[in-house]
N, C-alpha and C positions, 0 to 999 in steps of 0.2 A: 228477275226483272231486267237485269243488265243484258242478258241474252236476247230478251224480247226487244229491247230498245235497239240493239245491234241489228236485228232482223228488220225492224221498222225502218231503219236508215237505208237498208237495201231497197225497200219499197219506195221510199221517198226519192232515193237517188236513181231509181230505174229510169233509163232514158225514154222508155215507153210509158204512157199514162196508164195507171191502174184504176179500174172502175170498182168502187166499193158498193156492195148491196147491203143495206142496213134494214133489218126487219126484227122487231122485238127490241130487246134492250141492248144499247151501246152506251154503257156508263163507264166512266173512268177510263181504264185501258182500252176498252172497246171503242169508245169515242175517239181516243187519241189515235188508235190504229187507223180508223176510218179517215182521220184528218191528214194522214200521210199520203192518201190517195189523191189522184187528180180530179176524179169525178165521183160524186157520192149520190147514189139513188137510195131514197129512204121510203119506207112504207108509211102510210098515214098515221098508223098507231105506233110507230117506232118510238122508243123513249131514249133520248140522248142527253148527255150531260157529263159534267165533271164534278161529282159530289164528294170528292176525297176529303174535303174539310170536315165532313161529318164523322170521319173516323180518325181525325187528328193529323192528317197529312195534306199535302197539296198534290196536284197532278204532277207526275214524274216522267212522263213520256213526251213532253213537248206541248202539252195541252194549254198551259198558260200563254204560250206564245202563238200557237196555231189558232186557237179559238179567238184570241184577241184580234189577230190579223183577219180572220174570217168575218167576225160580227161586230167588231169595234170594242173599245175599252169598257164602255158602260154596261153593255149587255153581257160581255164576258165576265166582268167582275161580279155582276149581280148573280149570274148562274153559279160561279165558283164559290162566292162567299156565302150564298144561301143554300148551296147543295141542291138547287132546284133543277128538275129535268124539263125537257121540252119534247113535244110530240114531233113526228116527222114533218107535219105541216108547219108547225111553229119554226122548226129548224130551217125549213126552206124559206119561209117568210123573212127570217133574219139573216139569210145568206150563209148558213152553216152547211147546207147540202145543195147539190145541183138541181135536184128534181125530186118531187114526191109523187108517188103513185099508190094505187090500192095495194094493200099488204100482199095479196095473192099475185101481184104483177111485178114485184120488186126484182126477182132474179131474171125473169124474161126481159124486162126493160134494161137491166144492167148488161146482160149479154147482147142485147140488140145494139146498145150504144158501143160496146166493145167491138162488135163486128163492124160497125160503121167506121169507127176510128181506124181499125185494122185495114180498111180498104183505102185509106188516105195515103198520100206519099210519105213513106217512113221518115225521110230526112226532114220534111216539113213538120211532121208530128213531133219529132225529137226537138227541133229548134223552137217550136212554139212553147213546149214545156220548159225547155232550158231558159229561153229569153224571159218568159213570164215570171218564173220563179226567181231568177237572178235580178230581174228588174224590180221585184217587190222589195228586195233588201237594199236597193240603192236609191239614188235620186231619180226623178223623172227623166232628167237629161241623160243619165247613164242608161236607163232603160230604153230610151229612144235610140241611143247610139247602138246598143246591142240589137235592137229590132232592125234598124236600117242595115247593119252589117249582115245579119242573117237573111234578110230579104234579098240583098244583093248576091249573096252566096248561092241562094236557091235558083237564081236566074241562070246559073251555069249548069244546072242538072238536067239529065234526060227526063226526069219526072216532070219538070216544068214544061219542057217541050211537048211531052205526051199530054199533059193536062190542057195546054193551050190548043193543041191539035184536036183533041177529043171535044173540046168546047166548040170549036169552029165546025167540026164534022157532026156535031150533035149526037155524040156517042159517049158511053161511059169510058173513062180513062182506065188504063191498066198500068198502075204504078209498079216499079220494080226496085225502088230504093237507090237509084243511081242518078 
């Protein structure tokens, strides 16, 4: 399990957002693995939860912290202390996943979102992820400072100039990551 957690840190630390597709069961470690991703697409009938208490342990891959940050203390504690699962729709309603779609559309939708993000300016994508995650662990003021600095940095990039010109010229931008 230690090796899995090490690999999951790589996913969470990746400068590019990872899109998770959850269809079927994502309980315990599967739910924790998905929670390391930046965007989660779930099927309507997906089953998600952290039921480890039912076998005498607690979530061990970050679940107690990530679920609580996603859904709040009361919902997270209820799920973990009762070993209850939620459907994809319930997970979406409580803020545990980004979007819920029909079960047979999960992979297509996840790939569609990944392709859309991949067309965005790479430096902007990286900084959005970095600032958002760093800001969650600090005060609002710290998060706002990080956001402002990243915003200012991006104004000196070629991608910003390309994006602005493309907007004015009513065409799709071609970002290069510079």
